[in-house]
N, C-alpha and C positions, 0 to 999 in steps of 0.2 A: 313510141316514137312518132315524131311530127312530120306531117307529109307537106309538101307546098301549099295544097289547099289550107290546110289547117294553119300554117305561118300567114298566109294571106290573112283568113279571119282573125287571128290573133291580133295582128296589125291594125286592122279594122276596128276592132273592138276597143286596143288602146287607142286610137284616134277619136273614136267617139267620145271615150271617158275625159281624156285631156281636154276636148274641145267643150264638152259640157262643163266644165269646171272654169276653163277660161273665159268662157263667154258670160258667166252669170257672176257678177260684182258680190252678191251676197256669199258665196261659197269662198271661203277662205282656204279649204284644205278637205281632202278627198282622200280614199284609198279604195281599190277595186282588187279582190282575189278571185281568180277563177281557176279552179283546178277538176281535171277530169284524166284519170288513169287511161281510161277506156279511149279518150281521143289524144292521147298523149300532151296535154295542156296543163302548163302551171303559169298562170300570169299572175304576177303581183306588183301593183304598180301604185304609186301616190303623186298626187298634184298638188300644186299651191305651197302653202307652208309647211306641209307633212312629207314625211318620207316612210317608205313600207316598213321599216322597222319599230314605227312608232305606235304605242296604244291609243286607242279611240274609245270614247264612250259610246256603247253601243244601244241605248236607250232601251226600249221595250223588248228587244231583241232580248234582253235578260229574263224575260217572262218564261221562255221555254228553259232556262238554267233552273227558276224555282220548281218548275213542274216535273223537273228532272229529280231535283231535289226530294220532293214530295213522293214521287214515283219510287226512289232509291228507298224510302222509309216503309213504304207499302210493301216492297219486295221484303223488306228484314222483318214483317209482321208487327211494325210499330204504328202503322195506322191504315184504317181502311177508307177508299174513296166516298165510301157510305157513310161513313161518320158524320155526326151533327158537329159542327164547327164549335159549339158551346162547351164542349168535352175538354177542349185544350185553350180556352182563351179564359183571359181575366174577366169575373163576373161584371164588375162594373163597366168594362170596356163594351162589353157585348149586349149589357142592359139596353133593351129598347132600339136595338141596332137596325131591324127592319120591321118598321110599323107602316103598313100598307092600307089605306082607306080604313082607319081605325082598329085594323087586327094585327097583333103582333105575329111576325113569323120566323123570328128570331131563331127559333129551335127547329126550325123546317130547312134551315141552310146546312147543305151538307159539304164535305171538302170538295166534292165533283161540282158543285155550284160555284164555287170558287174559282176552279180550274178552268173550266169552259164558258166562263162568263154569263153564267145563267141564274146567278144569285137576286138579280133584281136590285142590288145596292147601286147607290150613287158613286159619282167619281171625285176623288179629292185632289187628283192632280191638276186639272186645268184651272180651278179658281184658284188654288195657291200658287201656281206658277204665277199668277198675275199679281199677288201679293208680293212675290219674292221678288219680281221685276221691278216693283214700286219701292222696295226698302233693302237697300243694301245688308240691312243687320237681320232681315228675318232669319228667324232657325225655327225649327218643328221636328219634334221626334215623329216616327210612324204611329205610336199609340195616340199622340195629339192630333195628326193628320186626319185619323178615322173618328177621333170625337167630334173634331172640328166638321167633318163631312156629315155626321149623325146628328148634329144641332143645326147646321144650314141648309141641308139638302133633303130631299124625299125620293125613297125608293121607286123604281117603276114598274116592278110586277111581284108577284110573289114567287118564291124561288121555283125555279125550274119552268117556268111558265113563258120564258122570252128570252131575248140576247141582248146586253148591255156592257160594252166593253169598259173597264174600270179598274183602275189602278188600286183602288180601295179592296177588290177582292185578291189581289197579289200582296199587298201591305198585310192583310189578315194570313194569307199561307205564310210569309215570312215569320211571323211571330208564333206561327204553330211549329214551324221547323224550330223555332228557339226553344219551345216548351219541351217539345219531344227529345231534342238533342241534348239539351242543356248547355248548346253553347250560341254565341252571338251570331246572325245569320250570315256575317263574311268568314267567319271562322268555318261554320258548317260547309261554305261553298270551297273555301280551300281545303278541306279535308276528305270533301267527297268526290269535288269534280277537279281543282286545279292541281293538287298534289298528285294523285293519281295518273291523270293525263299528262304530266308535265308542263301544265301551261303557266310557265314561270313568268311570263309578263303580262300576267291578268291580277285584276284586284277587282274591289266592289269601291264603286266612286265614293271617295270621302270617308271611307271606313277602314280601309286595308290597304297594305302596300304590295306590289308584285314580290313574288319568291326571289326573285332574280334583282338583287339592289342595283345592279347596272342598267336597269330598265330605262329606257328614255321616258320624258315627260309627257302628261297626257296632249294630244292635239286638242286644240281649242275649239269649243262648239258653240253656236249663236241662236240666240231667241229674237227676232226683231231687231237685228244688228245688236243685241246686248250679248257680250261675250261674259257667259254665266260659269265658264270652266272652274273657277276658283272659288263660287260662291258656295260656302260651307251650309248653307241652309238649304241647299238642293238635296242634300244627302237624305234627309228624312223625307223628302218629298218622292222620291225616286225608290231607293230601297229595293225591297224584293220585286218592284213591278219593273225595275229595269235598271239596276244599277251597277251591271258588268261595264268593266274596262278593259279592253283587250285588243291584242294585234290580230292582223289577218290569218298569220300561222297559227295562233294559240287557238281561234274561232274554228280552224279548218279542223284541227287535233280534237275539238269538243265534237262537232259535227260527225267526223268520220268514225268517232267512237259510239255516238248514238246510233247512226246508220248500220253499224257491224254489230250491236246488241253488246257492245262493253259496258255501257253505263246501265242500261236496264235490258232485260229478257225481252226476245222476240215478243212474247204474248203481251206483255207490260206496253210497250210501244204501240202495237196494235190497239190496245186498249185507250190509250191517249189518244190515238188518231180517229177511233170508232166511235167514242162517246163524244159526239160533236154538235155544233148548233150552228144555224145559218148565220154568217157574219154580214155579207153583203151578196151581191151579184158576183156568183163564181168563187166565192170564197166561204168556207166552212172553218169553224174554230174549236178545236179538241182541247187536250188539257196544256195549255202554253204553246199550241201548235197551230199555224194558220196553214189550210190546205186549199191550194188553187185547183177549182175543178172546171171541167170542160163546160162551156154554155155555147151552143152553136150561136155563129154570128159574133158572139160578145167575149168568150174565153175561149180560144182555140185550144185543142188537145196539146200544143207544143208546149204550152204554158204551166202544164200539170205539174207543180212543185210544192214542196213543204219546208216549213219553217217559220220564222218570225220576222216582222219588220219593226222598226222603231222611229219616233217621231222626227229625228234628226236626219232621215233619209237613210237609216243604217236598214241591212237585210242581211239576213243569213238562211238561205236557202238549199234544198237537195233537190236536183231533177233527175228522178229515177230513171226514166229511160235512157237518158243520155249518160247517168252516172256521174253527174256533175256537180260541183258544190260553187255556189255563188255567194260572195261575201263583200261587203263594203259598206261605206257611209260617205255622206255628204257633209255632216257636221252642221248642219244648219235646219231648224224646224220649218223653212219653208219647203223642205224637200220630203215632208212626211207621206206625201204620195208619189211625188216625182222620183223619188229613191227606187222605189219598186218599178215604177214604169220604166226607168231608165233600164233595170235589171232584166225586164221582160222584152222591151222591144228592141233595145240595142244591145245586149248581150245574148239572150237566147235566141231571139231570131237569127243572130248570125252566127251562132254555134251549130244550130239547125243545118247549116248548109254543108257543114264536115260530114260526108259521108264514110 
């Protein structure tokens, strides 16, 4: 039940959100969903050309979906986090995949190294995105993206000896999921996550359609003023590294199911969170999960959330202390950092005022 104080805070959050979108010409559309049964809040709004029922491309937020799929296979005894990746991948694809300072470490890369971004592998996404922006006919498969990166780039460190955020890790996880399940990645996503949770307005970008045929069209998203929503070449570029397309309400279904151990068991989720590496100041990275941790003066305790963010200013986080879900996007690559900053400063700071 909402109090006068919570109603005031909700109005303030909505005002901040609309102002943020309206003042920035780069942002054409955005949505925000804040849900807290504990505080009696369910705010779901959109601004610009978007409406709340419209699906959005959630960018790297999709990594948490990929890690959950791997964890479901782990619980089914179909895979171990300690398994070497060469057990599941095409021999030619992984040949000399990780050669660092003259030594081939490919056989030392484990599933867990891909999940928590400690494999040391290079990133295929950013350089290939440049190619896509310059070529309207650009297309590439996930395997080709990995092979391109293998030939053009160098690893950063031996497996397990550092942290480097890269989509290459998640491309490999997507191919591993396909190998184990015998299903295309988008079909595995549908069977293991979308269908069981009733996420009928969700899909995988350019790979599948929502279960509900009446789902509205995807909201446009932009890179450097380029609308690349319908660029088919983007499919193989993002894939299991962040191809999730979904509505705010569907994303809420996913996160609530994850938090309440409906997707994976409590001990599995704890493993996903505890086997982590340092991402940056106040941020750690588990199995497809970003964890914001307290750092005196830099990261106050009130910002302790976990979930994932994406390059378009997309975010999907859970605040345990407030039992609150924070979901949204600004649909523009210029909001890669600003999206999370908005969530922390404009939303969480306001919610903390509700007693």
